[in-house]
C-alpha positions as semicolon CSV with decimal commas, in nm:
position;residue;x (nm);y (nm);z (nm)
1;M;-1,675;3,800;-0,988
2;V;-1,544;3,445;-1,001
3;V;-1,243;3,496;-1,214
4;S;-1,167;3,774;-0,974
5;M;-1,213;3,585;-0,642
6;L;-1,002;3,304;-0,775
7;A;-0,726;3,520;-0,862
8;A;-0,732;3,689;-0,563
9;L;-0,711;3,365;-0,355
10;A;-0,465;3,180;-0,551
11;G;-0,261;3,478;-0,527
12;L;-0,291;3,511;-0,152
13;I;-0,246;3,129;-0,115
14;A;0,098;3,164;-0,336
15;L;0,194;3,491;-0,162
16;F;0,184;3,218;0,150
17;D;0,355;2,955;-0,005
18;L;0,639;3,167;-0,117
19;I;0,730;3,309;0,242
20;E;0,731;2,960;0,350
21;L;0,954;2,860;0,061
22;M;1,178;3,141;0,152
23;R;1,200;3,030;0,522
24;R;1,300;2,715;0,430
25;A;1,580;2,829;0,169
26;A;1,735;3,083;0,399
27;T;1,992;2,821;0,491
28;R;2,065;2,719;0,152
29;Q;2,340;2,906;-0,013
30;D;2,254;2,748;-0,374
31;V;1,897;2,811;-0,377
32;G;1,789;3,188;-0,501
33;F;1,522;3,404;-0,505
34;G;1,433;3,272;-0,851
35;L;1,407;2,917;-0,800
36;V;1,195;2,966;-0,465
37;A;0,948;3,182;-0,693
38;Q;0,992;2,933;-1,012
39;I;0,836;2,645;-0,721
40;A;0,603;2,828;-0,592
41;G;0,474;2,954;-0,926
42;L;0,459;2,611;-1,064
43;R;0,170;2,545;-0,767
44;V;-0,040;2,812;-0,879
45;P;-0,276;2,634;-1,073
46;F;-0,268;2,320;-0,876
47;V;-0,373;2,559;-0,598
48;A;-0,641;2,754;-0,818
49;L;-0,779;2,391;-0,910
50;Q;-0,849;2,351;-0,523
51;I;-0,984;2,644;-0,470
52;L;-1,209;2,678;-0,763
53;P;-1,550;2,564;-0,585
54;F;-1,489;2,827;-0,330
55;A;-1,408;3,108;-0,567
56;I;-1,747;3,024;-0,727
57;L;-1,909;3,008;-0,394
58;I;-1,787;3,357;-0,265
59;G;-1,775;3,525;-0,646
60;G;-2,130;3,397;-0,675
61;I;-2,231;3,551;-0,319
62;I;-2,082;3,894;-0,434
63;A;-2,250;3,911;-0,776
64;F;-2,613;3,795;-0,677
65;W;-2,592;4,029;-0,384
66;R;-2,495;4,314;-0,608
67;L;-2,799;4,218;-0,805
68;T;-3,021;4,217;-0,533
69;R;-2,915;4,551;-0,377
70;S;-2,940;4,737;-0,714
71;S;-3,317;4,537;-0,722
72;E;-3,240;4,381;-1,051
73;L;-3,375;4,055;-0,905
74;I;-3,686;4,209;-0,818
75;V;-3,757;4,374;-1,182
76;A;-3,692;4,010;-1,299
77;R;-3,924;3,866;-1,086
78;A;-4,222;4,127;-1,166
79;A;-4,124;4,040;-1,518
80;G;-4,227;3,697;-1,440
81;I;-3,896;3,530;-1,444
82;S;-3,850;3,286;-1,145
83;A;-3,547;3,219;-0,950
84;W;-3,489;2,919;-1,164
85;G;-3,536;3,072;-1,457
86;F;-3,267;3,319;-1,394
87;L;-3,015;3,123;-1,232
88;A;-3,000;2,870;-1,521
89;G;-2,741;3,083;-1,661
90;P;-2,525;3,081;-1,359
91;V;-2,566;2,735;-1,305
92;L;-2,454;2,649;-1,661
93;V;-2,110;2,861;-1,651
94;A;-2,028;2,676;-1,332
95;L;-2,100;2,354;-1,459
96;A;-1,862;2,450;-1,767
97;M;-1,593;2,616;-1,537
98;G;-1,602;2,269;-1,353
99;V;-1,561;2,060;-1,702
100;I;-1,297;2,304;-1,813
101;A;-1,096;2,266;-1,463
102;T;-1,113;1,923;-1,476
103;A;-1,053;1,834;-1,828
104;A;-0,801;2,071;-1,912
105;L;-0,671;2,241;-1,580
106;S;-0,629;1,903;-1,380
107;P;-0,373;1,796;-1,690
108;L;-0,154;2,109;-1,662
109;S;-0,189;2,136;-1,283
110;S;-0,005;1,804;-1,254
111;I;0,268;1,856;-1,470
112;L;0,328;2,176;-1,294
113;L;0,308;2,040;-0,998
114;A;0,512;1,736;-1,021
115;R;0,793;1,950;-1,169
116;A;0,747;2,163;-0,855
117;E;0,814;1,872;-0,636
118;R;1,090;1,756;-0,800
119;L;1,304;2,087;-0,755
120;D;1,159;2,110;-0,399
121;A;1,297;1,750;-0,352
122;A;1,635;1,817;-0,521
123;Y;1,697;2,163;-0,344
124;L;1,485;2,243;-0,031
125;R;1,419;1,891;0,126
126;N;1,682;1,755;0,371
127;T;1,552;1,361;0,314
128;A;1,709;1,163;0,061
129;G;1,361;1,064;-0,086
130;I;1,216;0,746;-0,109
131;T;1,480;0,541;-0,128
132;A;1,609;0,686;0,204
133;I;1,401;0,389;0,389
134;A;1,525;0,035;0,397
135;G;1,892;0,131;0,325
136;G;1,844;0,333;0,027
137;R;1,713;0,021;-0,148
138;L;1,402;0,077;-0,384
139;W;1,137;-0,195;-0,382
140;L;0,918;-0,256;-0,638
141;R;0,633;-0,519;-0,763
142;Q;0,520;-0,585;-1,071
143;A;0,251;-0,861;-1,263
144;D;0,443;-1,164;-1,355
145;R;0,297;-1,370;-1,632
146;G;0,528;-1,638;-1,660
147;A;0,450;-1,703;-1,289
148;G;0,120;-1,791;-1,413
149;E;-0,235;-1,580;-1,389
150;G;-0,178;-1,351;-1,080
151;G;0,160;-1,428;-1,008
152;V;0,401;-1,123;-0,885
153;A;0,796;-1,051;-0,888
154;I;0,907;-0,825;-0,630
155;I;1,243;-0,644;-0,733
156;S;1,479;-0,493;-0,474
157;G;1,786;-0,311;-0,572
158;L;2,000;-0,001;-0,501
159;P;1,911;0,294;-0,754
160;A;2,200;0,400;-0,990
161;P;2,382;0,687;-0,912
162;R;2,190;0,995;-1,037
163;R;2,106;1,362;-0,973
164;A;1,906;1,474;-0,649
165;G;1,525;1,420;-0,679
166;A;1,549;1,207;-0,968
167;L;1,531;0,807;-1,018
168;V;1,620;0,787;-1,368
169;T;1,987;0,830;-1,472
170;A;2,106;1,018;-1,816
171;G;2,136;0,601;-1,965
172;G;1,777;0,532;-1,835
173;F;1,650;0,343;-1,499
174;E;1,922;0,109;-1,344
175;L;1,918;-0,072;-1,006
176;N;2,247;-0,236;-0,868
177;T;2,256;-0,535;-0,621
178;V;1,927;-0,653;-0,793
179;S;1,726;-0,982;-0,584
180;I;1,399;-1,046;-0,730
181;W;1,160;-1,292;-0,578
182;R;0,909;-1,469;-0,807
183;I;0,585;-1,572;-0,651
184;S;0,272;-1,756;-0,778
185;A;-0,068;-1,667;-0,748
186;A;-0,107;-1,918;-0,471
187;D;0,149;-1,699;-0,259
188;Q;0,409;-2,015;-0,315
189;P;0,757;-1,886;-0,371
190;L;0,893;-2,019;-0,741
191;E;1,265;-1,895;-0,790
192;R;1,471;-1,593;-0,662
193;I;1,703;-1,400;-0,883
194;E;2,032;-1,239;-0,818
195;A;2,233;-0,995;-1,053
196;P;2,465;-0,731;-0,997
197;R;2,287;-0,488;-1,221
198;A;1,947;-0,433;-1,408
199;R;1,818;-0,225;-1,652
200;L;1,475;-0,116;-1,729
201;M;1,448;-0,184;-2,156
202;P;1,136;-0,149;-2,320
203;G;0,900;-0,424;-2,209
204;H;1,159;-0,584;-1,990
205;W;1,423;-0,600;-1,737
206;A;1,789;-0,656;-1,893
207;L;1,961;-0,864;-1,610
208;D;2,358;-0,913;-1,628
209;A;2,519;-1,221;-1,485
210;A;2,195;-1,333;-1,302
211;I;2,183;-1,638;-1,094
212;V;1,860;-1,805;-1,052
213;F;1,749;-2,003;-0,730
214;P;1,461;-2,248;-0,819
215;A;1,246;-2,320;-0,522
216;D;1,326;-2,717;-0,560
217;R;1,682;-2,717;-0,700
218;A;2,030;-2,601;-0,679
219;A;2,135;-2,264;-0,819
220;L;2,180;-2,187;-1,199
221;P;2,481;-2,084;-1,337
222;A;2,512;-1,699;-1,383
223;R;2,362;-1,561;-1,745
224;A;2,218;-1,287;-1,900
225;M;1,859;-1,280;-1,870
226;E;1,539;-1,072;-1,904
227;L;1,236;-1,071;-1,724
228;P;0,916;-0,902;-1,894
229;T;0,778;-0,637;-1,741
230;E;0,492;-0,355;-1,835
231;L;0,665;-0,083;-1,619
232;T;0,828;0,241;-1,733
233;A;1,071;0,484;-1,589
234;S;0,752;0,726;-1,566
235;R;0,531;0,497;-1,425
236;I;0,769;0,404;-1,172
237;E;0,827;0,752;-1,076
238;D;0,489;0,846;-1,066
239;S;0,414;0,515;-0,853
240;F;0,595;0,689;-0,569
241;A;0,452;1,041;-0,667
242;S;0,114;1,174;-0,481
243;P;-0,193;1,132;-0,722
244;D;-0,228;1,503;-0,745
245;T;0,071;1,505;-0,965
246;L;-0,154;1,291;-1,192
247;G;-0,378;1,443;-1,481
248;F;-0,725;1,362;-1,514
249;W;-0,671;1,166;-1,851
250;S;-0,375;0,983;-1,697
251;L;-0,524;0,812;-1,391
252;P;-0,772;0,575;-1,532
253;A;-0,473;0,365;-1,696
254;F;-0,255;0,426;-1,394
255;I;-0,497;0,262;-1,175
256;G;-0,525;-0,011;-1,403
257;L;-0,120;-0,066;-1,394
258;L;-0,151;-0,040;-1,017
259;E;-0,420;-0,320;-0,937
260;E;-0,301;-0,510;-1,194
261;A;0,056;-0,530;-1,003
262;G;-0,126;-0,588;-0,667
263;F;-0,120;-0,255;-0,532
264;S;-0,369;-0,073;-0,354
265;A;-0,513;0,237;-0,594
266;V;-0,757;0,375;-0,362
267;R;-0,597;0,733;-0,336
268;H;-0,582;0,766;-0,724
269;R;-0,938;0,614;-0,767
270;L;-1,035;0,876;-0,514
271;R;-0,860;1,167;-0,699
272;L;-1,037;1,020;-0,994
273;Q;-1,397;1,046;-0,854
274;S;-1,307;1,387;-0,682
275;L;-1,225;1,513;-1,072
276;L;-1,529;1,371;-1,185
277;A;-1,781;1,541;-0,910
278;L;-1,615;1,873;-0,945
279;P;-1,879;2,031;-1,196
280;L;-2,130;1,907;-0,997
281;L;-1,977;2,052;-0,689
282;A;-1,923;2,370;-0,890
283;A;-2,285;2,403;-0,998
284;A;-2,388;2,318;-0,622
285;M;-2,193;2,612;-0,511
286;A;-2,349;2,840;-0,756
287;L;-2,676;2,730;-0,642
288;L;-2,579;2,784;-0,272
289;A;-2,434;3,131;-0,336
290;A;-2,790;3,243;-0,488
291;G;-2,985;3,090;-0,189
292;F;-2,747;3,280;0,046
293;S;-2,742;3,613;-0,105
294;M;-3,090;3,671;-0,312
295;R;-3,267;3,819;0,025
296;H;-3,368;4,149;0,001
297;T;-3,168;4,436;0,169
298;R;-3,481;4,606;0,303
299;R;-3,567;4,282;0,504
300;G;-3,242;4,325;0,695
301;G;-3,020;4,023;0,796
302;V;-2,809;4,017;0,459
303;G;-2,453;4,032;0,612
304;G;-2,579;3,734;0,821
305;M;-2,707;3,538;0,516
306;I;-2,379;3,599;0,330
307;A;-2,174;3,489;0,635
308;S;-2,399;3,191;0,655
309;G;-2,306;3,078;0,292
310;V;-1,937;3,121;0,380
311;S;-1,980;2,904;0,655
312;A;-2,194;2,664;0,438
313;G;-1,881;2,642;0,190
314;F;-1,656;2,580;0,456
315;A;-1,862;2,312;0,637
316;L;-1,834;2,125;0,285
317;F;-1,497;2,184;0,247
318;V;-1,437;2,000;0,604
319;L;-1,696;1,719;0,508
320;D;-1,502;1,696;0,151
321;R;-1,177;1,629;0,390
322;I;-1,345;1,419;0,653
323;T;-1,502;1,209;0,372
324;G;-1,148;1,190;0,171
325;E;-1,008;1,066;0,465
326;F;-1,261;0,790;0,531
327;G;-1,235;0,690;0,148
328;Q;-0,849;0,660;0,186
329;A;-0,900;0,421;0,493
330;G;-1,136;0,232;0,325
331;T;-1,444;0,313;0,602
332;L;-1,649;0,429;0,272
333;P;-1,683;0,324;-0,075
334;V;-1,453;0,574;-0,334
335;T;-1,735;0,697;-0,488
336;L;-1,948;0,779;-0,207
337;A;-1,640;0,964;-0,044
338;A;-1,591;1,153;-0,353
339;W;-1,959;1,256;-0,440
340;A;-2,070;1,312;-0,115
341;P;-1,985;1,654;-0,053
342;A;-2,118;1,747;-0,401
343;A;-2,477;1,571;-0,331
344;A;-2,490;1,745;0,016
345;G;-2,430;2,079;-0,128
346;L;-2,677;2,041;-0,415
347;L;-2,931;1,928;-0,213
348;L;-2,881;2,213;0,052
349;A;-2,895;2,468;-0,219
350;L;-3,206;2,310;-0,354
351;A;-3,374;2,317;-0,024
352;L;-3,303;2,686;0,031
353;L;-3,378;2,810;-0,296
354;V;-3,713;2,598;-0,229
355;H;-3,789;2,751;0,068
356;L;-3,713;3,132;-0,060
357;E;-3,888;3,073;-0,400
358;D;-4,186;2,896;-0,311
359;G;-4,165;2,844;0,080
């Protein structure tokens, strides 16, 4: 039932997404149905990852309700099996689904979503991308070991001509009309570097005809020079992308890179913690489904109980969005913001089951 509900919900959302993409592509002669369908299809795994807890909830409600209607749960209880006994299997299955979604589906969905976002930016969006701000210049920040522990280098330049939606040219990552400010850990300016071109090579920036303007003396003659860096072309592109386009296994290293460069990694840390909490949320949804659907049909009120279960799931979704916003704003700790919905759902489900079974 969970797999059936997951397929149905993901297909329904993908259909609406396809309709929206077709509306946006209606005024573009160079965009056909095949490209629109490809973008919508690439987003399906990400959609499935997002709605997995609700598929477990609704699928579990239907499955447990069918078992209750056929009196199979009554027979199990008459045989001496408590609710906790026959719920162990479904909860383990839900946990396994959450683990598989975090460890396997998340990396796959992030790769496909990143591909979909690139196609969307290249063919459907009207903006010029991230370089549309500040006159088309790209701003980067990196750790600068030459400026001492905690020093940073701020790099600004015009990306080399490229195809739409991409930062990397066929020859690699290049910037033109480059300005670099090197700043110490005490926020003191050390020097400014001006160069007509900078190429990102493995482990360093290669600067052509660079002129160095030290803070305490006259400018030095133009020369070719190198600036050490830990940036790569893929990391630069990822830093401007949504955390959703980074898989579970890629997030820890990327968070370390962002924090080392002095950037805020709150959104990425929240994404990582949310993926870690997904198995617990899946188990909570399975228990919640059981609590709202094991009422015997002879007692009446089954429809109300099922509606209450769906409402509880929607409330957890709203709670997850609210805590996520507070977590991104820094009002709540990231760990609390990510784990609070799963913990709340688990406590609610356990309280309801204790009331039904032992109350």
